[in-house]
N, C-alpha and C positions, 0 to 999 in steps of 0.2 A: 504494500500500500504506500503510494507516494503522496505526501502532503506538502503543499506549498504554503509557507508561512510568510505573512506580510506585516511589516510595522511602519507606520508613518505618523506615529502619535507624538513625536517630539522633534527636536531640531535635526537629529540624524534619521536615516531611513535604512531599512534592511529587508532583504528577502532571503529565504532559505528553503531548502528541500530536505525533508526527512523521509527515508524509506524503511518501513518495517522497524521503526524505532532507532534507526541509525542515521547520523548526519551524512548527507550526500555532499552538499556545498552551500555556500552562502555568499551574498554580495552585500557590502555595507558601504554607505555613502555619507559623508559629512562635509558637503561642499557649500552649504549656505544657500542652495537653490531651493525653490519651492518643490514640495513633493509631487505636485501635479506635473512638473517638468521631468522628474527623475524616475518615478516609480515604474512606469511601463518600460523604459529602456533598461532598467535594472532587471526586471523580470525576463525580458527578452535575452539579455546577456547571460543570465543564470541558466536559462533553458538551453541556449545554444552551446555554451561551454561544457554542458553535460550531455549533449546529444539527446535532449528530451524535448518532446513537443507538448503543447497544451493538452492534447488528447491523452497523454500518458499520466497526467495529474489526476489522482483519484478524488482529492478533496482539498479544500482551501481553509486556512486559518488566518485570523486577523486580530491584532490587538485593537479592541474596540473601545478603549478608554480605561481609566481617565487619561487626560493628556491635553495636547493642543486641540481646541475645538475644530479648527479647520483640518488639521492633520488627521484626526480621528475620522472625520467625515470622508476624507479622500480615501483612506484605507478601506473603510467599509464599502464605499461606492465601487472601488476596484474589484473587491471580492464579489460583490453582488453581480457586477457585469460579467466577470469571467465565469462565474458559476451558472449564469443564466442559460447559456446555449444548451448544455447537456444536463441541466438541473442537478448539478453535483452537490455533494454534501459540503457544509461549511461549519466552522467552529468559531465561536467568540472566545477570545482569550483576554483576560485582564492584563492591561499594560503593567500593572504592579507585579503580577505573577511572572510575567516574562522577564522583568528585571531581576526578581528574586532568584530565578532559576540559574542565574550566573553564579550563585553562591551555593549550589547544591552539594558541593564537596567540602564545605566548611562545617564547623561545629558550633552551635550556639543559637543565637537568634538573628534573623535577617529582617531589617526594617526598610521596606521600599518607600522612597520619597520622591514625589514629583512636585515641582514648584507650583503652588496654587496662588501665589502672591499674598500680600498683606500678612506676612509672617505665618502663613498657613502652608501645609503640604497635603497633597493627595497621598494617602498612606495605607499600607497594610503591614501586618506583622506575622512572621513565620518562625517556626522552630525548624532547625535543620540538624540531622544526625545520620551518619552512615549512608549518605547519598539520598536521603529522603527529606523532602520539604513538606512541612505540614502548616497549613494556614491557621493562625490563631485569632487574628483580628481581620475582619473583612474590609474591603475597600471603603474609604471614607475621606472626608476633608477634616483636618484637625489643626489647631494652633500648635506651633512648635513648642511653646511652653507647656501645653497640656500633654504633648507627646513625651516630653522630658519627665513630667510627673508620673506617667505610667511606667517609665523605664528606669527611673533613678535607683530603684532598689534591686534591680536584676544584677546578679553577680557573674553570670556567664558572659562570654563575648557577644557583643551586639554589633552587627555589620550594617551600616547605613549606606544604602545604594540608591542610585537614580539621579536624575538631573537636579533634584532638590537637595542633594547631599551637601553642596557648598553652602546653601542657605542655612541648613541645619547646623553645620560646622561653625559658620560665622556667628549664628545666634548663641550657640552653646559657649563659644569662646568669649564673646562680648559680655556674657552674663555669668561667667565663671561656673559653667555647668558641665565642663568636660570631665569625663571619668576615664580611668585607665582602660576599662573594658569596652569603651566606645571605639569602634574601628571604622575607618573611612577608606575602603578599597580604592584602587586607582581606576583610571578611565574605562578600560574594557569591561569592568564589572559593573559599570554604572549605566550601560546602554541597553536598550531593548534589541534583541536579535531575532531575526526571522526564524532561525533554526530552533530557538527556545520556544517560540510561538507554535511552530509545527510539532515539536516534541511534546509540549503540554497537550495539544489537541490529540496526538496519537495516544497518549496515556489516559485520555478522557473521551473515548469514542462514543460513550453514551450521551455526550453533550452535543451530538451533531444536529444541525438544523439545515434548512434550505436557505438559499440566498435571500429570499424575500423576508425572512424572519430575523436576519442579522441587523442589529441596531446599535448605534453609538451609546456609550455609557459615560455621561459627563460628570456626575456627582454634584455639580453646582451650576447655577445659571450662567449663561454667557454674559459678557459685559453689556451687550445691547439689552438683554433681558433684565439685567439688574437695573440699568438706567430707566427702562420703561416702568419697572415696578416702582421705583422712587417717584417718578412723575405721577403715577396713578395714586400713590399714597398721599402726595401733596394735594 
């Protein structure tokens, strides 16, 4: 079973193929271009360099949020369009799960963080041991100070990953909240990867849907919606 995983939920973008639970290949881009410009050429490149056609793909997986509102919509739209022709199965994968999967071989807790602005992060918390990742706290939006209160008494190593990592580190540093067991892995463990997305889908085949049923998961209102709500309240 070949699964094509797609991520366009943050500044970077990635596509990857997993076959029967094994990574085939991956293409990763961080060029500052819009995802609408890069995602289809990336998919084309990935397929060609592995001598695979779209017809060979059995299912699609996409990080459907949280993350960049525009980026999430692009990824979801691409999967819907590619799955439509042959009505192929699709999988929704949390962006936070995809990030946490980078730390599957660590030991302790993994805290996925995506910048949600105003000293908040989109966040989920996991325990990891012996190559198994277990979700303890579901996707949410939380103030960084409240996240600290939840984690300050944990004694095992805590790995903060995601593009909100720097924001968390800065906040903890400025407010004298850093602890020895707080770990901040380097760049490659902080990005969403298409192969992670595909692998999570492969391990959760009961979660398959059709393209028409795949939807973005935002967790909070867009800026335009927030402004509209303020106007209505006034």
